[in-house]
C-alpha positions as CSV (number, residue, x, y, z in Angstrom):
1,M,142.0,99.7,108.4
2,L,141.4,102.3,111.0
3,Y,141.5,105.2,108.3
4,R,138.8,103.4,106.8
5,W,136.7,103.3,109.6
6,V,137.1,107.1,110.2
7,D,136.3,107.8,106.7
8,E,133.1,105.7,106.9
9,Y,132.3,107.2,110.1
10,R,132.8,110.7,108.4
11,T,130.4,109.7,105.4
12,Y,128.1,107.8,107.3
13,G,127.7,109.2,110.6
14,A,125.9,107.1,113.1
15,E,125.1,104.6,110.5
16,A,128.7,103.5,109.9
17,F,128.6,101.2,112.0
18,V,124.9,99.5,112.6
19,G,126.0,96.0,114.1
20,K,125.6,92.6,112.9
21,G,122.4,91.8,111.6
22,H,121.1,95.4,110.9
23,Q,121.3,97.3,107.9
24,K,122.1,101.1,107.1
25,A,118.4,102.7,105.9
26,A,119.5,102.9,102.6
27,D,120.4,99.5,102.2
28,T,117.0,98.3,103.9
29,E,115.3,100.6,101.3
30,L,117.0,99.1,98.4
31,R,116.4,95.5,99.7
32,K,112.5,96.5,99.9
33,F,112.8,98.2,96.0
34,Q,114.4,95.0,95.1
35,K,111.7,92.5,96.6
36,E,109.0,94.8,95.2
37,N,110.7,94.7,91.9
38,E,110.8,90.9,91.8
39,R,107.2,90.6,93.0
40,L,106.2,93.2,90.1
41,K,108.1,91.0,87.5
42,M,106.2,88.0,88.4
43,E,102.6,89.6,88.2
44,N,103.9,90.9,84.7
45,E,104.6,87.5,83.5
46,I,101.5,86.2,84.9
47,L,99.3,89.0,83.2
48,K,101.3,88.2,79.8
49,K,100.2,84.7,80.0
50,A,97.1,85.4,81.1
51,A,96.7,87.6,77.7
52,A,98.3,85.3,75.4
53,Y,95.7,82.7,76.8
54,F,92.4,84.9,76.1
55,A,94.1,85.7,73.0
56,K,93.9,82.4,71.8
57,H,90.3,81.5,73.6
58,P,88.3,84.7,73.0
59,D,85.1,82.9,74.2
60,G,87.0,82.9,77.8
61,G,88.2,79.5,77.6
62,S,85.1,77.7,78.2
63,N,83.8,74.4,76.0
64,S,80.3,74.6,77.2
65,P,78.2,76.3,74.7
66,K,76.8,79.9,74.9
67,R,74.1,80.7,76.4
68,G,71.6,83.3,74.9
């Protein structure tokens, strides 16, 4: 166990043992990117559904007669 701790300290320096409830900077950045990726996937799904809807309803989906 001690050898692992020494190896982690040599590899990560001060960030090797950030403490309970804290994350290394790289882990924090990874978490941020994962969260952003999930948000973008949801936005993409919404846009796909909207595109499919408007492809089926080229008049904008309204049932009212067009004015012109």
